[in-house]
N, C-alpha and C positions, 0 to 999 in steps of 0.2 A: 314548122312545121306540125301537121296537125297526128292525134293522138295514131291513127292507122297506119300514115309515112312513116313515123317513127318504128311502131311496133315494123312495118317490112323491113326496116333498118336493120334494128333489131336481130330478125330472125336472119339478117344477112353475116350475123357475124362466126366464125365460129365459136367461139365460147358461144351463144346461147342456142347454136342450129341444131340442137339434141333437147330442147325445153319442153313441154308440152304444149300447145296451144294455149290452156289456161292461163297456166302460169305465165307463158308468157305474153298472153292480154293484161294483163297486173302486173307484172314487172314494168311495161310500158305506161299503164298507169299513174304509176308509182312514181315516177320518173319526171323533173319539169324541162325539159329544153330552153338552153339559155341561150341569149347572144350575147357575146364579150369583143370590146374593140381593142384591135392591136396594141402591145404595151401592158393588158391586164395580166395580174397576176394568179393563178387558177390555183397553186398549190405554191407552201413557203417552206425549204428546209427545212428544218430543225423544228415546224412545230405540230403538233396534228389536228389533218383535216377535217373538213365538217362532212363532207359527202366522195362520193364516187363518179368520178365525170364520164364519160364513154363521147369521142369529139365523133360529131357528125361531119361538118367541114372548113376545113383552114389547117392550119398547121402551127403546131407547141413547141417550141425548143427547152427540156428538161437537162438538166443538170447544171452546167456551171452556167452562168448568168450575165459574167466578165469573163472576156481573154486572159485575164488575169488568176480568176478562179481553177482553170483549167478547159475540162473538153465537156461540151457539152451538146447534145443529142435529139434529134428532130423526130418528132410524132404527127403521123398527121389522120385519116380519116378510120375511123377500127380502134385506135387505140384507148387505154383506159388509162385512168390518172386516178390517184386517191387512194385508190382499193384499200390503205393501211389505213388509212380514217376509221375503218369498223375494227379492227382493234386498237386504237387510240392509242396508235405508234405516232409517231413523231417521223414526216415523210423525211425520204436519206438525199433527195430535189428541189428545186424546184422546177416550177411548170408553168411560161410564159408565153401568152399571146405574139407571135411573129406578123400573124397578124386576124382579120376578122374573123372569129370561130364558134361556133354553134355545138353548144355539147349536150346532154341528157345526160341531167343532173339524178345523183338515186343518194339523198338526205340519208344519214346515221337514223334518224327517227324513221324513216322510211323504209330503211333497209331492217329492221327491229321487225316493223308491221310487217316484212310480209313473208316471219313466219308463222304469220298466222293466217295471210292471205291467201298464200302462194308456198309452200314449204319447200317445195323444188326450185324453186327461181331463189329462195333466202340460200340454201344446202348450197346449190351450185357457186351462186358468190360464195358463200363461206369455204367455199372448194380450192374459189382462185385464189383468194385470200389464203389458203393454209399452204400452198402451192407455190406460192412468191414467196412470204414470208423465209420455206422448208428453202426455197434460191438464196435469198439472201444470207440464211446462217451459213449455208455448203458456202458461197462466197468468204464470205468474216472467216469461217472456219481455214480455207485453202489461205487467205491472210493472213492467219497470224501463227500460220505454219509455217511460209513462206518469212515470214518474221523474227520467229524461231528459229529454224535452219539455220539466218542470218547472221542470229547473233552468239549462240549456242554450238561447237564446233564438238561434234562426240568424240568420245575421251572411247580408247578400249575400252577400258570396262563398262562405259553404256552402252558400247553396241553392243557387246558380249551380254548383259540385261538385256537389252531390246533385241537382241535373235532368240534369246532361252522362252519371252515372251508371248514371239511370234512364231517361236518350233523352226526357223530356217539357222 
């Protein structure tokens, strides 16, 4: 896929549709299009990734990569993986190619270069990262609350204090 075709592909994604022409051109030029065979591991759970990858074609399995590990999900054209690599946060799930896959890759170094080359593109990706981190934090908070509720049954005194704090 040449740069012009890749640029058109990015323009068609909802995440990048509001990006200005020059910023989109620069983003496309900073990304490399790569092909991977079925079975290739794009992202490894628990490790900090090196790049954000946008799926151009093919299918990727994410989450549990073996039946005993639990649930897995399928990603396809337009999906973005590895966004957490820009925050040096370990990946929460592994991603493996279910078939031959083509992706657009933005390395951490090229992402950092976008701040001077195309600040709007860098800020957009930074915003996408912030949204992902906020959702992960909300999910973790929800999980912790459920665990606390399951372990600690409120006493009449603690309920009274809670009602006072909440004003109910």
